[in-house]
C-alpha positions as CSV (number, residue, x, y, z in Angstrom):
1,M,-144.0,29.4,-6.9
2,Q,-140.5,28.6,-7.2
3,L,-137.8,31.2,-6.1
4,N,-136.7,34.0,-8.3
5,I,-132.8,34.4,-8.1
6,E,-132.6,37.2,-10.6
7,K,-135.6,39.1,-9.1
8,L,-133.6,38.3,-5.4
9,K,-130.4,39.6,-6.7
10,T,-132.5,42.9,-8.2
11,I,-134.3,43.2,-4.3
12,A,-130.5,43.2,-2.7
13,S,-129.4,46.1,-4.8
14,Q,-132.2,48.3,-4.9
15,S,-131.3,49.5,-1.1
16,D,-129.1,49.1,2.4
17,T,-133.0,47.5,4.1
18,A,-133.4,45.3,1.8
19,K,-129.6,44.3,1.3
20,S,-129.7,43.8,5.4
21,I,-133.4,41.7,5.5
22,I,-131.9,39.4,2.9
23,K,-128.7,38.6,5.1
24,A,-130.2,38.3,8.0
25,L,-132.9,35.6,6.6
26,S,-129.9,34.1,5.1
27,E,-127.7,33.7,7.7
28,R,-130.4,32.4,10.6
29,E,-129.5,29.2,12.0
30,R,-132.3,28.0,12.6
31,F,-135.2,26.8,10.2
32,R,-138.5,29.1,11.4
33,E,-141.9,28.8,10.0
34,E,-142.4,32.3,10.6
35,T,-140.4,35.8,11.4
36,D,-142.1,38.0,13.1
37,I,-141.2,41.5,11.0
38,D,-141.1,44.0,14.0
39,R,-138.9,41.9,16.2
40,Q,-136.9,41.5,12.5
41,R,-136.2,45.3,12.5
42,I,-135.5,45.4,16.2
43,T,-133.1,43.1,15.5
44,L,-131.4,44.4,12.3
45,K,-131.7,48.4,14.3
46,R,-129.5,47.1,17.0
47,S,-126.7,45.4,14.6
48,G,-126.2,48.8,12.7
49,A,-128.2,47.9,9.8
50,K,-129.6,51.0,8.2
51,I,-133.7,50.8,8.1
52,D,-135.8,52.6,7.2
53,P,-139.5,51.8,7.9
54,K,-141.5,52.1,4.5
55,D,-139.0,50.0,2.7
56,H,-139.1,47.5,5.8
57,L,-142.2,46.4,5.1
58,A,-142.3,46.9,1.0
59,T,-139.2,44.6,0.9
60,Y,-140.7,41.8,2.8
61,K,-143.8,42.4,0.2
62,K,-141.5,42.0,-2.8
63,L,-139.6,38.7,-1.2
64,A,-143.1,37.4,-1.2
65,E,-143.7,38.3,-4.7
66,A,-140.0,36.4,-5.6
67,G,-141.4,33.6,-3.9
68,V,-138.9,33.6,-1.2
69,G,-141.8,33.0,1.5
70,S,-145.4,34.7,2.5
71,L,-146.4,37.6,3.8
72,I,-149.1,37.3,6.6
73,Y,-150.5,40.8,7.7
74,G,-150.8,40.7,11.5
75,R,-154.7,41.0,12.5
76,K,-156.2,41.0,16.2
77,G,-153.2,42.6,17.6
78,K,-150.5,40.1,16.2
79,S,-147.8,42.0,14.0
80,D,-147.1,41.6,10.4
81,R,-145.2,38.0,9.5
82,F,-143.5,36.3,7.0
């Protein structure tokens, strides 16, 4: 799936949570195969970002639909990953 830049811009404009997530993903210095969504939420909150818990997971779903990555739902004690 190809990255849809226009859809990414639309997602970023929908909420502060989405802006914070996209900014954090774009500023990573090291490539990671997966991002623990719960850990990312905690890190964003510590940095002062306003994170809505419901919007947080919804934003990752939208990013997956836009081709940014894939959303893996946690099972057997593992957390959700992107």
